[in-house]
LOTIVO-771696 format. One record per residue (C-alpha): x, y, z. Coordinates in steps of 0.2 Angstrom, whole numbers, padded with zeros to 4 digits, always signed. Layout:
BEGIN
XYZ;...
END
This chain:
BEGIN
+0433+0292+0222;+0415+0294+0222;+0409+0312+0221;+0398+0311+0237;+0413+0305+0247;+0423+0320+0241;+0409+0332+0245;+0406+0325+0262;+0425+0328+0266;+0425+0346+0260;+0409+0348+0270;+0417+0342+0286;+0432+0352+0283;+0422+0368+0281;+0411+0364+0296;+0427+0362+0307;+0434+0379+0300;+0417+0387+0303;+0416+0380+0321;+0434+0385+0324;+0431+0403+0319;+0416+0404+0329;+0424+0397+0344;+0439+0409+0343;+0427+0423+0341;+0416+0418+0356;+0431+0415+0367;+0439+0432+0362;+0423+0441+0365;+0421+0433+0382;+0438+0438+0387;+0435+0455+0382;+0419+0457+0392;+0427+0450+0407;+0433+0468+0412;+0415+0474+0412;+0406+0471+0428;+0389+0472+0421;+0393+0458+0408;+0401+0445+0419;+0388+0431+0417;+0388+0434+0398;+0407+0433+0397;+0407+0417+0406;+0394+0409+0394;+0404+0415+0379;+0420+0408+0385;+0413+0391+0389;+0404+0391+0372;+0420+0396+0363;+0430+0382+0371;+0416+0369+0366;+0416+0375+0348;+0435+0374+0347;+0434+0356+0354;+0421+0351+0341;+0431+0359+0327;+0447+0349+0332;+0437+0333+0334;+0429+0335+0316;+0446+0339+0308;+0454+0324+0317;+0440+0313+0310;+0441+0319+0292;+0460+0317+0292;+0461+0301+0302;+0470+0291+0287;+0483+0304+0285;+0486+0305+0303;+0488+0286+0304;+0501+0286+0290;+0511+0300+0298;+0511+0290+0315;+0521+0277+0307;+0535+0288+0302;+0551+0292+0312;+0546+0310+0314;+0530+0305+0322;+0539+0294+0335;+0550+0308+0340;+0535+0319+0341;+0525+0307+0351;+0540+0306+0364;+0540+0325+0365;+0521+0325+0367;+0522+0312+0381;+0536+0322+0390;+0526+0338+0388;+0510+0330+0395;+0520+0322+0409;+0527+0340+0414;+0509+0347+0413;+0503+0332+0424;+0516+0336+0437;+0512+0354+0437;+0493+0350+0439;+0498+0338+0454;+0508+0351+0462;+0494+0364+0461;+0482+0351+0468;+0493+0347+0483;+0496+0366+0485;+0477+0368+0485;+0474+0355+0498;+0489+0359+0509;+0492+0378+0507;+0509+0385+0512;+0513+0404+0512;+0530+0412+0512;+0531+0431+0514;+0547+0437+0507;+0543+0456+0508;+0555+0467+0519;+0542+0472+0532;+0531+0456+0530;+0517+0465+0521;+0507+0449+0519;+0509+0442+0536;+0498+0446+0550;+0506+0455+0565;+0508+0446+0581;+0496+0458+0590;+0483+0454+0577;+0485+0435+0578;+0483+0436+0597;+0468+0447+0596;+0459+0435+0584;+0464+0419+0593;+0456+0427+0609;+0439+0432+0602;+0427+0426+0615;+0411+0428+0604;+0407+0428+0586;+0412+0443+0575;+0404+0446+0559;+0412+0458+0546;+0402+0464+0531;+0413+0472+0517;+0404+0484+0505;+0414+0483+0489;+0408+0485+0471;+0416+0472+0459;+0425+0486+0450;+0433+0492+0466;+0452+0490+0464;+0454+0486+0483;+0441+0472+0483;+0453+0457+0480;+0466+0464+0493;+0452+0465+0506;+0446+0447+0502;+0464+0441+0504;+0466+0450+0521;+0449+0444+0528;+0453+0426+0522;+0469+0427+0533;+0459+0434+0547;+0447+0420+0547;+0462+0407+0546;+0467+0414+0563;+0450+0416+0571;+0442+0400+0565;+0423+0399+0568;+0423+0415+0578;+0424+0426+0563;+0413+0426+0547;+0413+0439+0533;+0403+0443+0518;+0405+0455+0503;+0390+0465+0497;+0390+0475+0481;+0381+0491+0485;+0377+0494+0467;+0370+0477+0463;+0363+0473+0480;+0356+0491+0485;+0342+0483+0496;+0355+0474+0507;+0366+0489+0508;+0351+0500+0514;+0349+0490+0529;+0366+0497+0535;+0361+0515+0532;+0371+0527+0521;+0385+0515+0516;+0399+0520+0504;+0409+0509+0492;+0424+0503+0502;+0415+0503+0519;+0417+0489+0532;+0405+0485+0546;+0410+0475+0561;+0396+0467+0572;+0397+0458+0588;+0381+0455+0597;+0372+0472+0597;+0388+0482+0595;+0392+0489+0577;+0406+0499+0570;+0409+0506+0553;+0427+0510+0546;+0434+0515+0529;+0452+0509+0531;+0459+0495+0521;+0475+0490+0530;+0478+0478+0544;+0480+0491+0558;+0463+0499+0553;+0454+0482+0554;+0463+0476+0570;+0460+0493+0579;+0441+0492+0574;+0441+0474+0581;+0449+0480+0597;+0436+0494+0599;+0421+0483+0596;+0427+0469+0608;+0434+0479+0622;+0421+0480+0637;+0430+0494+0646;+0444+0507+0642;+0459+0505+0654;+0463+0523+0660;+0481+0528+0658;+0486+0544+0668;+0502+0554+0662;+0509+0563+0677;+0513+0582+0673;+0521+0596+0682;+0539+0591+0682;+0544+0593+0664;+0537+0576+0659;+0533+0571+0641;+0516+0577+0636;+0504+0565+0628;+0495+0580+0619;+0511+0588+0614;+0517+0586+0595;+0534+0592+0599;+0548+0580+0592;+0557+0579+0609;+0544+0583+0622;+0529+0576+0615;+0520+0559+0616;+0506+0562+0604;+0512+0548+0592;+0511+0536+0607;+0494+0543+0612;+0487+0540+0594;+0491+0522+0595;+0484+0521+0613;+0468+0528+0607;+0467+0516+0593;+0470+0502+0605;+0455+0507+0616;+0464+0515+0630;+0459+0531+0639;+0474+0542+0641;+0475+0559+0649;+0486+0571+0658;+0486+0571+0677;+0492+0583+0690;+0493+0576+0708;+0489+0593+0716;+0472+0593+0707;+0467+0577+0716;+0473+0581+0734;+0489+0571+0730;+0480+0555+0727;+0480+0544+0712;+0462+0540+0707;+0457+0522+0710;+0452+0519+0692;+0469+0522+0686;+0475+0507+0677;+0493+0514+0675;+0502+0529+0681;+0515+0535+0668;+0529+0546+0674;+0538+0550+0658;+0555+0558+0661;+0553+0571+0675;+0566+0585+0673;+0565+0590+0691;+0562+0580+0707;+0544+0576+0713;+0539+0584+0729;+0537+0575+0746;+0518+0574+0744;+0520+0568+0727;+0532+0554+0731;+0521+0549+0745;+0506+0548+0733;+0516+0536+0721;+0521+0525+0736;+0503+0524+0742;+0497+0520+0725;+0509+0506+0723;+0504+0500+0741;+0487+0498+0734;+0493+0486+0720;+0495+0501+0708;+0504+0500+0691;+0518+0513+0687;+0528+0515+0671;+0544+0526+0675;+0556+0532+0662;+0571+0542+0667;+0583+0555+0660;+0602+0556+0662;+0609+0568+0675;+0592+0571+0682;+0586+0566+0699;+0567+0561+0699;+0565+0561+0718;+0560+0542+0717;+0577+0535+0719;+0574+0530+0737;+0557+0523+0734;+0564+0512+0720;+0579+0506+0731;+0566+0499+0743;+0562+0486+0729;+0580+0483+0725;+0581+0495+0710;+0597+0505+0708;+0598+0520+0697;+0615+0524+0691;+0621+0542+0690;+0630+0538+0673;+0628+0538+0655;+0630+0521+0645;+0643+0521+0631;+0642+0507+0619;+0655+0505+0606;+0650+0488+0601;+0631+0490+0597;+0624+0507+0593;+0614+0516+0580;+0623+0526+0566;+0640+0525+0575;+0633+0535+0590;+0641+0527+0605;+0629+0536+0616;+0614+0528+0608;+0615+0509+0613;+0605+0497+0602;+0597+0482+0609;+0593+0466+0599;+0592+0453+0613;+0579+0453+0627;+0576+0444+0643;+0561+0432+0643;+0547+0442+0651;+0530+0447+0646;+0535+0464+0641;+0549+0458+0629;+0546+0440+0625;+0537+0446+0608;+0552+0458+0604;+0563+0444+0596;+0571+0451+0580;+0566+0469+0584;+0579+0483+0587;+0577+0497+0600;+0589+0511+0604;+0591+0523+0618;+0599+0540+0615;+0608+0545+0632;+0603+0531+0643;+0608+0527+0661;+0609+0511+0670;+0594+0503+0679;+0599+0488+0689;+0591+0475+0700;+0601+0471+0716;+0595+0460+0730;+0576+0463+0729;+0567+0460+0745;+0555+0446+0749;+0539+0447+0739;+0547+0456+0724;+0550+0447+0708;+0560+0457+0696;+0568+0455+0678;+0582+0465+0670;+0573+0467+0653;+0588+0470+0642;+0607+0475+0643;+0620+0484+0633;+0634+0475+0624;+0650+0468+0632;+0659+0483+0624;+0650+0496+0634;+0653+0504+0650;+0645+0516+0662;+0653+0534+0660;+0652+0543+0676;+0662+0559+0671;+0646+0568+0664;+0654+0585+0662;+0650+0595+0646;+0663+0593+0631;+0672+0579+0640;+0682+0567+0630;+0673+0550+0631;+0685+0536+0637;+0683+0522+0649;+0691+0526+0666;+0697+0514+0679;+0683+0510+0691;+0669+0512+0678;+0657+0497+0677;+0659+0487+0661;+0645+0480+0651;+0634+0471+0648;+0624+0484+0658;+0605+0483+0663;+0595+0497+0656;+0577+0493+0662;+0569+0482+0675;+0551+0475+0677;+0545+0471+0695;+0530+0462+0702;+0527+0466+0720;+0516+0454+0730;+0503+0462+0741;+0488+0457+0750;+0472+0457+0740;+0462+0473+0743;+0447+0464+0749;+0441+0478+0761;+0441+0491+0747;+0423+0490+0742;+0424+0506+0731;+0434+0496+0718;+0425+0485+0706;+0429+0466+0708;+0435+0465+0690;+0448+0478+0694;+0455+0472+0710;+0473+0466+0708;+0484+0456+0720;+0500+0463+0715;+0508+0480+0711;+0518+0481+0695;+0533+0493+0691;+0543+0496+0675;+0558+0507+0675;+0568+0512+0660;+0584+0522+0660;+0579+0533+0645;+0564+0543+0640;+0569+0550+0623;+0566+0533+0614;+0547+0535+0617;+0546+0553+0611;+0538+0558+0594;+0555+0560+0586;+0560+0542+0590;+0545+0531+0594;+0541+0528+0575;+0558+0521+0573;+0562+0502+0573;+0554+0494+0589;+0554+0509+0601;+0535+0511+0601;+0532+0492+0603;+0543+0492+0619;+0534+0507+0627;+0516+0500+0622;+0520+0483+0628;+0526+0489+0645;+0509+0498+0647;+0500+0483+0641;+0508+0472+0654;+0505+0484+0668;+0487+0486+0663;+0485+0467+0661;+0480+0469+0643;+0490+0453+0638;+0483+0452+0620;+0491+0469+0616;+0509+0463+0621;+0515+0460+0603;+0524+0468+0588;+0511+0479+0580;+0506+0481+0562;+0518+0492+0553;+0513+0505+0540;+0516+0498+0523;+0523+0515+0517;+0537+0514+0530;+0552+0507+0521;+0566+0515+0532;+0581+0503+0536;+0590+0506+0552;+0606+0497+0554;+0617+0495+0570;+0636+0500+0568;+0640+0482+0567;+0628+0479+0552;+0635+0495+0544;+0653+0488+0545;+0647+0471+0538;+0639+0479+0523;+0654+0490+0520;+0667+0476+0521;+0657+0464+0510;+0653+0477+0497;+0669+0488+0496;+0682+0475+0502;+0675+0458+0500;+0667+0458+0482;+0682+0467+0474;+0694+0455+0483;+0684+0440+0477;+0685+0446+0459;+0703+0450+0460;+0706+0432+0467;+0696+0424+0453;+0705+0434+0440;+0722+0429+0447;+0716+0411+0447;+0711+0412+0428;+0728+0420+0424;+0738+0407+0434;+0729+0393+0425;+0732+0400+0408;+0750+0405+0411;
END
C-alpha cells in the first residue's frame, strides 16, 4: 500500500475523531448554557454546531471505512442487524407520524381528580360571550417558574375565545421600555385591556384570571340586597353557621354589589335598583309591613331568593301559596342517599333541567336539616320547576320533637320529595315606570325557594357543589346567564366527599370483594393441582 494512501486514511480518521470530540463538547456546552436566561441565543448556536460536527464526523468515518462496511454487509450478522435497524426505523417513523397527527389534530384528556387542566364551565361561557376584543399582557421573565404554566393557561383561554382574545408575553428585564409603558409593573403581573379599560392582577390561577375578565367586561354591577332583622344569614359575618362571607367573597369577585338591607330603613320598600332580594333563613316571621313590601316587589317584576329553616315559620307561607308553592312543616329523612351516613342530610346527585341546575350534572349538593318545598297547581301565568328531589328511600318526618326516635310513621309522605322550586311569574311590562332604566326593565318576576339555609353558610358552602347551587340561583334571578355554571375550584382543595351509598360500595369492594376474589382464585388453583 502506498505511503500517501495510508497517511490520508489516518488523516481522515484523526479528522473525524477531532470533529466528533468538538461536536460533543459544543453540544454539551449548549445544553449546559440552556439553563442560563442570558445565554439562550449562544446555547442554541452551540447545539446546532455540535450536531453538525457530529454529522460530519460520522460521514468522514463512514467514507474511510467504506470497504470494511461493505464486506461486513455481506455477512449473516449484517443481515440480522439490517432487519433490526429497519424495524427500529419503522418504529421511529410511526412515532414521528403519530406526533405529527397529534400536532395537526390536538386532543387533550384531563385525568386529574378536580380537572386541574380543564377550564371550568363558567370560564368557557364567559370567553365564548366576549363581545369585544380583549388583550392580555403577561409580564414574566424567562426564569420565572410560573411562565410556562401561564402560557398554557392563556393558550387554553384563546382556544375558547377565538379572535376575541389575544395575549403577549413581555420580559420586564429584557424589555424594560415596553414594561415602563404600563407603569410600575412587577414580575408575574398580568394586565387586561378592553377598550379604554385596564386592570392589573397578580394571580396565576384560573379563578384569578376569570374574575379579572368579569370585572373588566361587566358594564354594571347587579345589586344584591340581603334582608336582615329576623336572624337571617349575614353576608358580612364570618361565623361558620350564621355567616355568608364566603359567598359574598365570590359575589364580589364576580362583579356583584352585595349589601345588608333593612326594610324599616327604606320605608318598607325594596329599592328599584335591587337586582335580587335575598332572604336567607329568617328565624322569626316577617312583620305584615315587610310581607307586603316583598309582595309589592314581586308585583313589580322583582326577583327573590328565599331559603328556609326547619321548624321555623317565615311569615311568607301564604304569599308563596298564591303561586302554588307549598312549604312542608317537616324534616326530610333520607336513608338511601345522604352524606356521611347522616340521614338528616340528604345528598342530591340528579337535578331537573332548569337554568339554575342544568350545569350541575355530576355535582353533589347536600342539605343538613331540610324541609319539603313543593309546587302544586300553580295559577295561570306562573311557570315553575321542582329543581331536585330526595331519593325514593326518603320520607317527610312530621314528628319534630327533640330526642325523638326517627322512624317512618303511617301517613308520612314518601320520597322522592321536592326540596326546592324555581318560578317565573308573568307580569305586564312596567312601561309606565320611567324611573327605572330601560335596560333594567323586566317582564316577569322570578322566585327561587329552597327548603334549607345551612348549605350556603360558611361552614358548608365550600363543600362539593353547595356554593354553585346558591350562586347559580342568584345568577338566574339577576339574568347573569354566563355566570350559571360550575365555577373554577381551588387546586389545593382535594377533599373527597362520598354519599353513604358510595361509602358502602368502597367498603364492600375493598373489605369483602377483593379478599373473596383472592380466596376464589386460590381455591381454583388448588382444585386444578389436586
